[in-house]
ZADOFI-482026 format. One record per residue: x, y, z of N, C-alpha, C, O in turn. Coordinates in steps of 0.05 Angstrom, whole numbers, padded with zeros to 5 digits, always signed. Layout:
N
XYZXYZXYZXYZ/...
REM end
This chain:
367
+00081+00438-00276+00068+00411-00286+00034+00421-00281+00018+00426-00299/+00029+00421-00256-00004+00433-00251+00001+00443-00220+00014+00432-00202/-00016+00470-00220-00017+00479-00193-00025+00460-00174-00042+00443-00181/-00015+00459-00151-00028+00440-00129-00060+00448-00118-00077+00431-00111/-00063+00476-00118-00084+00480-00113-00111+00482-00132-00134+00489-00126/-00101+00473-00155-00127+00475-00176-00145+00451-00169-00138+00429-00161/-00175+00460-00176-00195+00452-00172-00200+00425-00192-00184+00421-00211/-00226+00408-00185-00229+00388-00207-00241+00402-00234-00237+00393-00257/-00256+00426-00229-00268+00435-00245-00250+00449-00269-00257+00455-00292/-00225+00453-00258-00198+00462-00277-00195+00443-00299-00192+00450-00322/-00197+00419-00291-00186+00397-00311-00212+00383-00319-00209+00359-00326/-00235+00392-00320-00256+00385-00334-00268+00363-00317-00281+00348-00331/-00267+00357-00296-00280+00339-00282-00303+00341-00259-00300+00356-00239/-00320+00330-00262-00345+00337-00247-00342+00351-00222-00323+00341-00209/-00352+00365-00212-00350+00370-00178-00371+00363-00162-00373+00372-00139/-00389+00345-00172-00408+00328-00165-00396+00308-00143-00389+00286-00151/-00395+00313-00118-00381+00297-00098-00401+00280-00082-00423+00289-00074/-00392+00258-00078-00405+00240-00057-00399+00245-00031-00376+00246-00022/-00424+00251-00014-00417+00257+00015-00404+00244+00030-00394+00256+00049/-00401+00213+00028-00393+00197+00044-00358+00198+00040-00343+00193+00059/-00348+00204+00019-00326+00209+00018-00305+00229+00004-00281+00227+00002/-00321+00246-00005-00310+00270-00018-00300+00269-00040-00287+00287-00051/-00305+00242-00050-00292+00236-00082-00312+00243-00105-00336+00237-00106/-00296+00257-00125-00314+00258-00148-00327+00235-00159-00317+00213-00156/-00352+00240-00172-00368+00220-00177-00354+00201-00200-00357+00176-00199/-00341+00211-00216-00324+00196-00231-00303+00173-00220-00300+00151-00230/-00291+00183-00198-00273+00171-00188-00287+00150-00169-00278+00127-00169/-00312+00158-00153-00324+00138-00137-00334+00120-00149-00333+00098-00138/-00345+00120-00169-00353+00096-00189-00331+00081-00207-00336+00067-00227/-00310+00087-00198-00290+00068-00210-00290+00046-00206-00297+00041-00183/-00284+00022-00224-00283-00004-00221-00270-00012-00194-00281-00029-00179/-00244+00001-00186-00227-00001-00162-00243-00002-00136-00246-00020-00119/-00253+00023-00138-00268+00030-00108-00296+00014-00110-00306+00009-00089/-00308+00007-00130-00329-00015-00128-00321-00037-00120-00334-00048-00102/-00299-00051-00131-00293-00077-00118-00285-00072-00093-00290-00089-00076/-00272-00049-00085-00266-00051-00053-00292-00049-00037-00293-00056-00013/-00310-00039-00049-00336-00037-00030-00353-00060-00035-00374-00061-00021/-00349-00079-00052-00363-00102-00058-00386-00098-00076-00407-00110-00071/-00385-00085-00094-00406-00075-00112-00400-00088-00138-00377-00095-00144/-00419-00090-00153-00414-00100-00180-00397-00080-00197-00398-00055-00196/-00379-00096-00215-00362-00079-00229-00363-00084-00260-00373-00105-00268/-00353-00067-00276-00352-00073-00305-00333-00101-00312-00340-00119-00328/-00312-00101-00298-00288-00120-00303-00275-00118-00274-00278-00099-00259/-00262-00139-00270-00243-00144-00246-00220-00117-00250-00205-00115-00270/-00221-00097-00227-00199-00078-00231-00175-00091-00224-00175-00109-00208/-00152-00081-00236-00128-00085-00231-00106-00068-00226-00105-00050-00242/-00088-00069-00207-00067-00054-00202-00043-00075-00188-00047-00096-00177/-00018-00062-00191+00009-00077-00178+00021-00071-00160+00031-00049-00166/+00029-00078-00135+00042-00068-00121+00069-00063-00129+00079-00081-00142/+00082-00042-00125+00114-00036-00138+00106-00031-00168+00125-00031-00183/+00086-00027-00179+00080-00020-00207+00094+00006-00213+00106+00009-00235/+00094+00025-00195+00110+00051-00201+00137+00049-00188+00141+00053-00164/+00158+00041-00207+00183+00035-00202+00200+00019-00216+00197+00018-00241/+00219+00002-00203+00240-00008-00212+00242-00023-00242+00262-00024-00256/+00216-00035-00247+00216-00049-00267+00209-00035-00294+00203-00048-00315/+00210-00009-00293+00206+00011-00316+00227+00026-00327+00236+00043-00312/+00237+00024-00349+00258+00040-00356+00250+00069-00357+00269+00085-00353/+00226+00079-00362+00222+00110-00356+00229+00116-00325+00238+00137-00318/+00224+00093-00308+00231+00105-00279+00259+00110-00273+00266+00128-00258/+00276+00091-00288+00300+00089-00282+00316+00120-00295+00337+00132-00288/+00299+00124-00315+00312+00147-00329+00305+00171-00315+00323+00187-00310/+00280+00175-00306+00276+00200-00284+00288+00201-00258+00288+00222-00245/+00298+00176-00247+00307+00172-00223+00338+00172-00223+00349+00172-00201/+00354+00172-00248+00379+00173-00254+00394+00196-00237+00390+00220-00244/+00413+00190-00215+00425+00203-00200+00410+00217-00177+00420+00234-00163/+00385+00207-00175+00371+00217-00151+00366+00199-00125+00349+00181-00126/+00378+00203-00106+00373+00178-00084+00340+00175-00077+00323+00192-00083/+00337+00155-00066+00311+00144-00067+00296+00160-00051+00275+00169-00060/+00304+00166-00019+00288+00183-00004+00293+00214-00018+00274+00228-00011/+00308+00227-00032+00303+00251-00043+00281+00251-00064+00265+00269-00067/+00282+00227-00080+00262+00224-00100+00232+00225-00090+00213+00234-00103/+00231+00211-00058+00203+00219-00051+00192+00245-00037+00170+00248-00026/+00213+00264-00040+00207+00288-00032+00206+00311-00052+00202+00335-00046/+00210+00300-00077+00204+00317-00101+00174+00315-00114+00166+00298-00130/+00160+00333-00104+00130+00329-00115+00125+00324-00144+00106+00310-00151/+00139+00333-00160+00136+00334-00190+00149+00304-00197+00139+00293-00217/+00166+00292-00186+00180+00271-00191+00162+00250-00183+00159+00231-00198/+00149+00251-00159+00134+00232-00145+00110+00230-00169+00104+00209-00181/+00099+00252-00172+00074+00251-00193+00080+00234-00218+00064+00217-00227/+00102+00238-00229+00113+00228-00256+00114+00196-00252+00101+00179-00265/+00131+00193-00232+00132+00158-00228+00109+00144-00219+00108+00120-00224/+00088+00158-00204+00065+00146-00196+00050+00143-00222+00037+00122-00223/+00048+00161-00244+00033+00159-00266+00045+00138-00284+00029+00127-00299/+00070+00131-00286+00083+00117-00306+00062+00096-00313+00047+00097-00332/+00063+00078-00295+00049+00054-00298+00020+00050-00301+00009+00028-00304/+00009+00076-00299-00020+00080-00309-00020+00090-00336-00038+00083-00351/-00001+00105-00345-00002+00102-00375+00013+00082-00390+00007+00082-00413/+00026+00069-00384+00039+00041-00394+00020+00022-00397+00015+00013-00419/+00004+00013-00370-00003-00012-00366-00037-00009-00370-00050-00030-00376/-00048+00012-00367-00076+00019-00362-00087+00005-00335-00107-00009-00337/-00074+00007-00313-00084-00002-00292-00112+00013-00280-00121+00035-00289/-00123-00001-00262-00149+00017-00253-00139+00032-00225-00158+00044-00214/-00119+00034-00215-00116+00051-00196-00085+00058-00196-00069+00041-00204/-00077+00085-00186-00048+00090-00178-00044+00082-00148-00061+00081-00131/-00018+00078-00146-00009+00077-00116+00015+00101-00114+00034+00104-00128/+00006+00113-00094+00022+00138-00090+00055+00129-00086+00060+00113-00068/+00072+00138-00101+00106+00130-00098+00114+00144-00072+00112+00167-00064/+00125+00121-00062+00137+00134-00030+00153+00108-00023+00155+00087-00037/+00163+00113+00002+00179+00087+00020+00166+00089+00047+00160+00111+00057/+00161+00067+00059+00152+00068+00082+00170+00079+00105+00159+00085+00126/+00196+00083+00103+00208+00100+00124+00203+00132+00121+00209+00147+00140/+00194+00141+00099+00189+00171+00095+00179+00182+00115+00191+00203+00122/+00156+00174+00130+00149+00191+00155+00168+00191+00181+00167+00208+00199/+00186+00169+00181+00200+00169+00197+00226+00187+00201+00236+00195+00222/+00236+00192+00169+00257+00214+00164+00246+00239+00168+00260+00257+00178/+00217+00245+00160+00205+00267+00163+00207+00278+00194+00211+00301+00199/+00204+00256+00214+00205+00269+00242+00231+00268+00253+00232+00268+00278/+00254+00266+00238+00279+00268+00245+00295+00244+00249+00319+00247+00255/+00286+00217+00247+00300+00198+00249+00322+00193+00229+00317+00192+00205/+00346+00190+00238+00374+00192+00224+00373+00158+00209+00379+00137+00219/+00363+00164+00183+00365+00136+00171+00368+00144+00140+00363+00167+00132/+00378+00120+00123+00375+00123+00095+00371+00095+00082+00371+00073+00094/+00369+00100+00056+00361+00076+00043+00386+00067+00025+00392+00079+00005/+00396+00050+00031+00422+00041+00021+00418+00018-00003+00409-00004+00002/+00425+00025-00028+00427+00006-00048+00436-00023-00042+00458-00030-00033/+00412-00044-00052+00419-00068-00044+00418-00079-00018+00420-00103-00011/+00414-00053+00001+00406-00066+00029+00380-00058+00038+00363-00075+00047/+00375-00034+00037+00348-00021+00047+00350-00007+00064+00373-00002+00068/+00331+00005+00082+00331+00025+00100+00353+00015+00126+00356-00006+00138/+00364+00036+00127+00386+00032+00155+00385+00053+00173+00388+00076+00165/+00381+00049+00196+00373+00068+00220+00405+00067+00233+00419+00047+00238/+00413+00097+00239+00435+00099+00250+00432+00094+00275+00452+00083+00284/+00413+00099+00292+00413+00093+00324+00385+00079+00325+00364+00092+00322/+00385+00054+00329+00359+00041+00333+00346+00049+00357+00358+00059+00376/+00321+00043+00357+00306+00044+00381+00306+00024+00397+00297+00002+00388/+00315+00024+00420+00325+00000+00436+00313+00002+00470+00312-00016+00487/+00306+00030+00473+00300+00035+00502+00283+00059+00504+00282+00076+00487/+00269+00058+00530+00251+00075+00535+00255+00106+00529+00237+00121+00521/+00283+00115+00533+00295+00139+00526+00290+00147+00496+00284+00169+00488/+00293+00124+00481+00291+00131+00450+00262+00135+00444+00257+00140+00420/+00242+00133+00463+00216+00140+00452+00213+00168+00447+00195+00175+00431/+00228+00185+00459+00221+00215+00451+00231+00223+00423+00227+00245+00412/+00245+00200+00411+00252+00211+00384+00229+00205+00364+00233+00210+00341/+00207+00195+00371+00187+00186+00357+00165+00207+00366+00148+00204+00384/+00170+00234+00348+00150+00253+00359+00128+00250+00339+00129+00236+00319/+00108+00266+00345+00085+00267+00323+00092+00275+00300+00113+00288+00299/+00078+00269+00276+00083+00279+00251+00054+00301+00243+00029+00297+00245/+00067+00318+00235+00047+00341+00224+00049+00342+00192+00067+00331+00178/+00029+00356+00184+00028+00369+00155+00051+00378+00147+00061+00372+00125/+00061+00393+00163+00083+00413+00159+00109+00399+00156+00130+00408+00147/+00105+00375+00165+00133+00359+00160+00134+00347+00130+00155+00343+00118/+00110+00342+00121+00110+00331+00094+00093+00346+00075+00073+00337+00064/+00102+00372+00069+00088+00387+00047+00092+00376+00024+00073+00378+00009/+00109+00366+00016+00115+00352-00011+00095+00331-00020+00087+00327-00042/+00087+00315+00007+00063+00296+00001+00036+00310-00012+00026+00303-00033/+00029+00329+00002+00007+00348-00004+00005+00362-00032-00015+00367-00046/+00035+00365-00036+00032+00377-00068+00032+00355-00087+00018+00354-00108/+00047+00338-00080+00045+00308-00098+00017+00299-00101+00010+00295-00125/+00002+00296-00084-00024+00286-00082-00040+00304-00103-00051+00294-00123/-00040+00330-00098-00051+00349-00111-00043+00350-00141-00062+00356-00155/-00022+00345-00153-00013+00341-00176-00027+00318-00185-00041+00319-00206/-00026+00296-00170-00036+00271-00182-00065+00270-00185-00075+00260-00205/-00078+00280-00167-00112+00281-00171-00121+00294-00190-00142+00288-00201/-00102+00317-00196-00108+00333-00225-00103+00319-00247-00117+00323-00266/-00085+00302-00249-00078+00291-00274-00090+00265-00279-00092+00255-00301/-00099+00249-00252-00113+00221-00257-00137+00221-00263-00145+00200-00271/-00154+00241-00261-00183+00241-00268-00198+00221-00251-00202+00221-00227/-00206+00204-00267-00223+00184-00254-00211+00159-00243-00225+00143-00232/-00189+00156-00246-00170+00138-00236-00161+00143-00204-00147+00162-00196/-00169+00123-00187-00168+00128-00159-00137+00132-00154-00120+00121-00169/-00132+00146-00134-00100+00143-00121-00099+00130-00095-00115+00137-00078/-00083+00112-00090-00084+00097-00068-00058+00112-00050-00036+00119-00060/-00066+00114-00024-00048+00126-00007-00031+00100+00005-00038+00076+00005/-00011+00109+00013+00007+00091+00020+00026+00097+00051+00038+00118+00056/+00025+00071+00068+00039+00075+00090+00048+00051+00101+00033+00032+00096/+00070+00047+00115+00080+00019+00128+00060+00019+00153+00051+00039+00164/+00056-00010+00159+00047-00015+00186+00066-00010+00212+00090-00010+00214/+00046-00008+00231+00066-00003+00262+00087-00021+00264+00110-00013+00268/+00079-00051+00261+00102-00069+00261+00122-00073+00247+00144-00080+00256/+00118-00070+00225+00140-00065+00203+00157-00046+00207+00181-00051+00206/+00150-00023+00212+00166+00000+00221+00182-00002+00246+00205+00006+00248/+00167-00013+00265+00183-00020+00290+00204-00043+00283+00226-00041+00294/+00201-00058+00272+00219-00081+00263+00245-00068+00250+00268-00074+00257/+00239-00049+00230+00264-00031+00223+00274-00016+00242+00298-00018+00246/+00260+00000+00256+00270+00014+00280+00289+00003+00296+00312+00011+00298/+00276-00019+00309+00290-00034+00330+00314-00049+00323+00335-00050+00336/+00308-00065+00296+00338-00076+00287+00352-00057+00273+00372-00068+00264/+00352-00037+00267+00366-00022+00254+00372-00025+00227+00390-00013+00217/+00354-00044+00212+00351-00046+00185+00340-00073+00179+00334-00087+00198/+00337-00081+00156+00325-00109+00146+00338-00131+00160+00362-00131+00165/+00319-00152+00167+00329-00170+00184+00316-00199+00177+00293-00197+00168/+00323-00222+00180+00310-00248+00179+00301-00259+00200+00285-00278+00198/+00308-00249+00226+00302-00264+00250+00286-00244+00269+00270-00253+00285/+00292-00218+00266+00278-00201+00286+00281-00205+00315+00264-00200+00332/+00307-00215+00318+00314-00222+00348+00308-00200+00364+00294-00204+00383/+00319-00172+00358+00315-00151+00377+00285-00144+00379+00275-00139+00401/+00273-00143+00358+00243-00141+00362+00230-00155+00371+00209-00147+00383/+00235-00177+00371+00214-00197+00388+00227-00197+00414+00212-00204+00432/+00251-00190+00421+00263-00194+00447+00248-00167+00462+00244-00169+00487/+00241-00145+00449+00227-00127+00462+00196-00137+00468+00186-00138+00491/+00184-00146+00444+00158-00152+00448+00154-00170+00471+00136-00165+00487/+00170-00193+00472+00166-00214+00496+00178-00203+00522+00168-00209+00543/+00200-00185+00520+00215-00180+00543+00207-00157+00558+00212-00155+00582/+00192-00137+00543+00189-00112+00554+00161-00104+00541+00162-00086+00525/+00142-00114+00546+00117-00114+00529+00105-00085+00533+00090-00075+00516/+00113-00070+00557+00102-00044+00559+00117-00022+00545+00105-00002+00540/+00138-00024+00540+00155-00010+00516+00145-00012+00494+00135+00007+00482/+00146-00041+00482+00133-00047+00461+00113-00037+00453+00115-00025+00432/+00087-00038+00466+00065-00026+00470+00068+00005+00458+00057+00013+00437/+00084+00020+00475+00090+00049+00472+00101+00050+00450+00090+00068+00436/+00118+00040+00439+00132+00041+00412+00111+00040+00391+00107+00059+00377/+00097+00014+00389+00077+00014+00365+00053+00036+00370+00041+00046+00351/+00047+00044+00395+00025+00060+00393+00034+00093+00383+00018+00110+00375/+00061+00097+00385+00073+00119+00379+00071+00120+00344+00064+00139+00329/+00078+00095+00337+00084+00089+00306+00053+00088+00299+00049+00102+00278/+00031+00078+00308+00005+00084+00297-00004+00110+00290-00017+00117+00270/+00006+00129+00315+00000+00157+00310+00014+00168+00282+00002+00179+00263/+00040+00163+00284+00057+00173+00262+00042+00164+00232+00038+00181+00216/+00036+00139+00228+00028+00126+00207-00004+00140+00201-00010+00151+00179/-00019+00137+00220-00044+00151+00218-00043+00184+00208-00057+00193+00190/-00028+00196+00220-00020+00224+00206-00013+00223+00182-00020+00241+00166/+00002+00202+00175+00017+00209+00143-00007+00203+00125-00013+00216+00105/-00022+00179+00137-00044+00172+00117-00064+00197+00113-00072+00205+00091/-00069+00207+00135-00087+00232+00135-00078+00252+00116-00096+00261+00102/-00054+00261+00113-00042+00276+00098-00050+00266+00070-00063+00282+00056/-00044+00244+00060-00048+00236+00036-00080+00237+00031-00088+00245+00009/-00098+00230+00047-00129+00232+00040-00142+00261+00044-00162+00270+00032/-00127+00274+00062-00134+00303+00060-00128+00317+00033-00142+00335+00024/-00108+00308+00019-00100+00323-00006-00115+00308-00031-00114+00315-00054/-00130+00285-00022-00148+00273-00044-00137+00236-00053-00140+00225-00074/-00128+00230-00036-00125+00201-00044-00151+00188-00040-00166+00196-00022/-00158+00165-00058-00183+00153-00055-00187+00127-00038-00209+00118-00032/-00161+00115-00030-00163+00091-00017-00134+00094-00001-00115+00109-00005/-00137+00071+00020-00106+00074+00032-00096+00042+00032-00115+00026+00033/-00072+00033+00030-00067+00012+00036-00039+00008+00060-00017+00019+00057/-00047-00004+00075-00024-00008+00100-00009-00033+00092-00020-00054+00088/+00018-00030+00089+00037-00051+00084+00051-00060+00110+00066-00046+00124/+00046-00082+00115+00055-00096+00138+00075-00120+00132+00073-00143+00142/+00093-00111+00116+00114-00130+00099+00123-00154+00116+00122-00175+00104/+00132-00153+00147+00142-00170+00161+00128-00183+00181+00140-00195+00199/+00098-00182+00179+00081-00189+00197+00080-00220+00196+00074-00234+00216/+00087-00231+00171+00086-00259+00168+00107-00275+00185+00111-00299+00183/+00120-00256+00203+00144-00271+00221+00129-00275+00244+00143-00283+00262/+00102-00272+00251+00088-00268+00277+00071-00289+00280+00060-00298+00260/+00066-00300+00302+00045-00328+00311+00020-00311+00310+00020-00287+00316/-00001-00324+00304-00030-00311+00309-00032-00301+00333-00040-00278+00336/-00024-00319+00357-00031-00304+00382-00012-00279+00391-00023-00262+00406/+00009-00276+00384+00026-00252+00386+00018-00232+00365+00024-00208+00370/+00006-00236+00343-00003-00211+00328-00025-00203+00339-00028-00179+00342/-00048-00222+00349-00068-00213+00361-00066-00194+00388-00078-00173+00391/-00049-00204+00403-00041-00188+00426-00021-00165+00428-00023-00146+00444/-00001-00171+00409+00019-00147+00411+00018-00127+00385+00029-00105+00386/+00007-00134+00364+00010-00118+00340-00023-00115+00329-00023-00097+00312/-00045-00126+00332-00068-00117+00318-00077-00090+00335-00090-00073+00323/-00072-00087+00359-00080-00062+00370-00075-00037+00354-00092-00020+00349/-00046-00037+00347-00034-00014+00336-00046-00010+00304-00054+00011+00295/-00045-00034+00291-00060-00031+00266-00090-00020+00265-00099-00003+00249/-00104-00033+00285-00131-00022+00289-00132+00004+00290-00149+00017+00278/-00115+00015+00304-00116+00048+00311-00110+00065+00291-00119+00088+00289/-00094+00051+00272-00089+00064+00245-00112+00064+00232-00119+00085+00221/-00127+00045+00231-00153+00034+00209-00174+00057+00223-00186+00072+00209/-00175+00056+00249-00193+00071+00267-00196+00103+00256-00216+00115+00249/-00168+00112+00258-00161+00143+00253-00173+00147+00228-00186+00167+00227/-00172+00132+00204-00179+00142+00176-00209+00135+00172-00221+00148+00154/-00222+00118+00186-00246+00109+00184-00270+00135+00176-00290+00132+00161/-00263+00156+00188-00286+00179+00181-00277+00186+00151-00291+00203+00139/-00261+00180+00140-00256+00188+00106-00275+00172+00093-00282+00181+00071/-00283+00152+00100-00304+00133+00082-00290+00116+00060-00302+00104+00042/-00264+00116+00064-00250+00105+00037-00242+00080+00041-00234+00075+00063/-00241+00058+00020-00231+00032+00029-00204+00030+00040-00185+00044+00031/-00201+00014+00056-00174+00011+00075-00168-00018+00068-00182-00037+00072/-00144-00016+00056-00131-00043+00050-00104-00053+00063-00083-00040+00063/-00108-00076+00073-00083-00090+00094-00067-00110+00076-00079-00123+00059/-00043-00111+00079-00027-00131+00060-00003-00136+00081+00006-00120+00098/+00004-00161+00077+00026-00172+00088+00036-00195+00076+00020-00212+00068/+00061-00199+00074+00072-00226+00065+00079-00247+00084+00092-00243+00104/+00068-00271+00075+00073-00295+00089+00050-00297+00115+00052-00309+00136/+00028-00281+00105+00004-00279+00131-00018-00298+00126-00040-00293+00137/-00015-00319+00111-00034-00337+00114-00051-00346+00134-00075-00347+00132/-00032-00354+00161-00048-00357+00186-00058-00330+00199-00072-00332+00220/-00052-00308+00188-00062-00282+00197-00084-00270+00184-00092-00248+00193/-00095-00280+00165-00112-00265+00146-00141-00256+00158-00153-00236+00151/-00149-00274+00178-00172-00264+00190-00169-00242+00208-00183-00221+00210/-00147-00249+00221-00140-00225+00241-00132-00197+00226-00138-00176+00239/-00121-00193+00205-00115-00174+00191-00144-00161+00182-00146-00136+00180/-00161-00175+00178-00187-00160+00168-00200-00152+00195-00209-00130+00197/-00201-00165+00211-00208-00165+00242-00199-00138+00251-00214-00125+00265/-00173-00128+00243-00162-00107+00251-00175-00078+00243-00172-00057+00256/-00191-00082+00219-00205-00059+00212-00207-00057+00179-00222-00041+00169/-00190-00076+00161-00185-00071+00134-00214-00076+00121-00228-00094+00130/-00221-00064+00105-00243-00072+00082-00236-00087+00064-00252-00103+00053/-00214-00086+00059-00199-00104+00036-00174-00118+00047-00156-00105+00058/-00173-00150+00043-00149-00158+00057-00132-00170+00031-00140-00188+00015/-00114-00158+00031-00091-00167+00011-00078-00197+00016-00070-00204+00038/-00079-00211-00004-00070-00240-00005-00042-00246-00017-00037-00235-00038/-00023-00260-00006+00002-00266-00025-00007-00292-00040-00030-00301-00041/+00017-00303-00053+00010-00323-00072+00006-00350-00057-00003-00368-00070/+00011-00353-00029+00014-00376-00018-00012-00389-00014-00014-00413-00014/-00034-00370-00010-00061-00383-00003-00081-00379-00028-00084-00356-00036/-00095-00398-00041-00114-00391-00060-00134-00370-00047-00139-00367-00023/-00146-00355-00067-00166-00336-00058-00195-00345-00044-00207-00331-00028/-00203-00371-00053-00225-00381-00047-00220-00390-00014-00239-00390+00002/-00194-00398-00008-00188-00407+00019-00185-00386+00034-00192-00385+00057/-00174-00367+00022-00171-00340+00039-00195-00322+00046-00195-00305+00063/-00215-00329+00029-00239-00319+00033-00255-00331+00061-00268-00319+00078/-00248-00358+00059-00259-00375+00083-00249-00363+00109-00265-00358+00127/-00220-00358+00111-00204-00354+00137-00214-00325+00143-00222-00318+00165/-00213-00309+00121-00225-00276+00130-00255-00279+00137-00262-00266+00157/-00272-00293+00126-00297-00287+00135-00313-00268+00113-00302-00256+00095/-00337-00267+00118-00356-00246+00098-00351-00217+00109-00343-00212+00132/-00356-00200+00087-00361-00175+00094-00331-00157+00081-00327-00133+00080/-00316-00179+00075-00292-00165+00062-00281-00166+00036-00277-00189+00028/-00275-00150+00023-00260-00157-00004-00233-00168-00005-00218-00163+00014/-00224-00182-00023-00197-00191-00021-00178-00180-00046-00188-00176-00069/-00157-00176-00042-00139-00167-00066-00113-00187-00067-00099-00194-00048/-00112-00194-00095-00090-00210-00103-00093-00232-00126-00111-00229-00143/-00080-00250-00126-00058-00258-00115-00039-00274-00130-00030-00295-00121/-00033-00264-00155-00013-00276-00176+00014-00277-00163+00023-00257-00153/+00029-00302-00163+00054-00301-00155+00072-00283-00176+00068-00283-00200/+00092-00267-00161+00102-00244-00183+00124-00262-00199+00132-00250-00219/+00133-00280-00197+00152-00295-00207+00138-00308-00234+00152-00313-00254/+00111-00314-00234+00097-00324-00256+00102-00307-00282+00098-00316-00304/+00109-00282-00278+00112-00264-00302+00135-00262-00319+00139-00247-00338/+00153-00285-00306+00175-00289-00323+00174-00317-00345+00189-00322-00363/+00152-00331-00337+00143-00351-00357+00132-00340-00381+00128-00316-00386/+00126-00361-00398+00122-00353-00430+00085-00344-00421+00072-00350-00401/+00079-00330-00442+00054-00315-00442+00031-00338-00436+00013-00333-00420/+00034-00361-00447+00008-00384-00445+00009-00393-00414-00011-00401-00402/+00037-00390-00403+00037-00402-00370+00025-00380-00355+00010-00385-00335/+00031-00351-00364+00024-00330-00348-00012-00328-00346-00024-00324-00325/-00021-00331-00370-00051-00332-00374-00062-00356-00361-00085-00353-00351/-00051-00382-00360-00063-00404-00348-00067-00396-00314-00087-00398-00300/-00038-00388-00304-00036-00383-00281-00060-00362-00268-00074-00367-00248/-00061-00336-00284-00083-00318-00283-00109-00328-00283-00127-00317-00269/-00113-00349-00300-00139-00364-00302-00144-00373-00274-00165-00368-00264/-00124-00388-00260-00128-00396-00235-00137-00377-00214-00156-00381-00199/-00125-00362-00214-00133-00335-00193-00162-00329-00196-00180-00330-00179/-00162-00321-00227-00192-00310-00233-00212-00335-00224-00234-00328-00216/-00208-00355-00226-00231-00376-00222-00234-00376-00191-00257-00372-00181/-00211-00379-00173-00214-00380-00145-00229-00354-00135-00245-00355-00116/-00224-00332-00148-00241-00307-00139-00269-00310-00149-00286-00294-00140/-00276-00325-00163-00309-00326-00180-00329-00319-00155-00346-00302-00157/-00325-00333-00134-00348-00331-00118-00342-00308-00092-00356-00307-00071/-00323-00293-00097-00315-00273-00075-00336-00248-00079-00344-00241-00101/-00342-00237-00057-00363-00215-00056-00348-00187-00072-00362-00170-00083/-00319-00185-00071-00307-00169-00082-00278-00173-00089-00264-00184-00072/-00267-00167-00109-00244-00176-00118-00224-00154-00135-00230-00143-00156/-00199-00151-00119-00180-00130-00136-00165-00147-00145-00158-00163-00127/-00152-00154-00169-00136-00164-00185-00107-00152-00172-00104-00128-00169/-00084-00170-00165-00059-00154-00160-00043-00178-00156-00053-00200-00152/-00018-00175-00156+00003-00198-00152+00005-00206-00124-00008-00191-00109/+00017-00224-00116+00018-00237-00088+00041-00221-00067+00043-00225-00043/+00056-00203-00083+00077-00188-00075+00081-00165-00095+00066-00161-00114/+00102-00150-00089+00109-00132-00109+00123-00138-00137+00136-00159-00140/+00120-00123-00153+00134-00134-00184+00161-00131-00176+00172-00113-00163/+00173-00154-00190+00203-00157-00185+00218-00140-00202+00208-00133-00224/+00242-00131-00197+00262-00112-00211+00261-00115-00241+00254-00097-00256/+00269-00142-00249+00272-00148-00280+00247-00162-00295+00249-00175-00316/+00226-00157-00283+00196-00166-00297+00194-00146-00324+00198-00122-00324/+00187-00161-00345+00186-00147-00371+00156-00131-00367+00135-00142-00359/+00160-00100-00375+00138-00085-00368+00114-00092-00386+00091-00088-00382/+00126-00106-00410+00102-00112-00429+00085-00139-00419+00062-00142-00426/+00097-00153-00406+00083-00174-00391+00060-00167-00370+00041-00181-00365/+00066-00140-00357+00048-00130-00342+00025-00115-00357+00005-00112-00343/+00025-00108-00377+00010-00094-00393-00006-00114-00405-00030-00113-00405/+00005-00132-00415-00011-00154-00427-00027-00172-00401-00047-00185-00408/-00020-00172-00378-00035-00185-00359-00055-00170-00352-00076-00181-00345/-00055-00140-00352-00075-00126-00350-00099-00127-00366-00122-00131-00358/-00091-00124-00388-00110-00128-00414-00121-00157-00411-00145-00159-00416/-00108-00179-00404-00120-00205-00402-00140-00207-00382-00161-00219-00386/-00133-00193-00357-00158-00195-00334-00180-00178-00346-00202-00188-00346/-00178-00156-00354-00200-00141-00363-00216-00152-00385-00240-00150-00384/-00203-00166-00406-00215-00179-00424-00231-00203-00413-00255-00207-00419/-00217-00219-00398-00228-00245-00382-00255-00241-00365-00274-00256-00362/-00251-00211-00355-00276-00211-00331-00296-00189-00344-00311-00177-00328/-00296-00183-00369-00312-00159-00376-00347-00166-00374-00355-00187-00384/-00361-00150-00364-00386-00158-00362-00406-00145-00377-00429-00152-00375/
REM end
């Protein structure tokens, strides 16, 4: 496909780099990165969580017969899947195709992603003795990431690539529960009943997550998003005391790269201010809170990302445009806005609806 060590000049991209980020000028000046930095943009940038994946027929074709975790370790396959929605929808950013448990698998945690279930951990983390299994992650553990990002930055040109990782709390919830959960009883039992062990688990996971993001950034990613999928299960006081320090450690670890840091969780309306306080430059908002209200909760100095309800895309085109207009109107006074869904693309979403949505946002917000 492309040599991983190829330079930007090889592919006709200017080598004029911005010292603050190390990004080529064309990428640095993209609408997506400008919006993240709360700068004027030519149009509201658009990308979709889970845009690379299950809603696309071309994704199912290239993934046929390839287990999920294996697909995340094949550089050319990762690059192809990541690029598919950029080609099809014309979105303003690519999101690195991976899964939040990839770094855990890379350090030797015995796990698998079972179809229809999700990540399943063979031996959950339940005691202090289990901490030894959470060893440091090194670039040598994930050489496929470095290669895949190299392929992608060469192909994407001026389109930014967003690095991807799961937040410490969500990773801890999977590890402690042994798989997906609705009540998080084992997780909260440790958090409340053995706060020292809990803090040590999250601290280890923060180091692993930061290392995984650094591999992506060193290879050329232009931004990072931390997915705290299950943080909405927490009360604000518990988040501040028991979770925010670990998320802040991750954001602090990548601050030196000078790239936008995005923080997203589901059902986190009561946590939005704290998620920004943890160190995010951009706070992702799900569909439950209007963006103007989210801005009030987050406070000044942050861009927002979101937040069309993914289910709206199953409605007729006129309804999709009307609901999109509501999101854009609520975002009208924001310092910076990246249009996205309020959660990931649903599996049976019509890909053409996403293409039309991208075009509609671009047209409606062109300046």
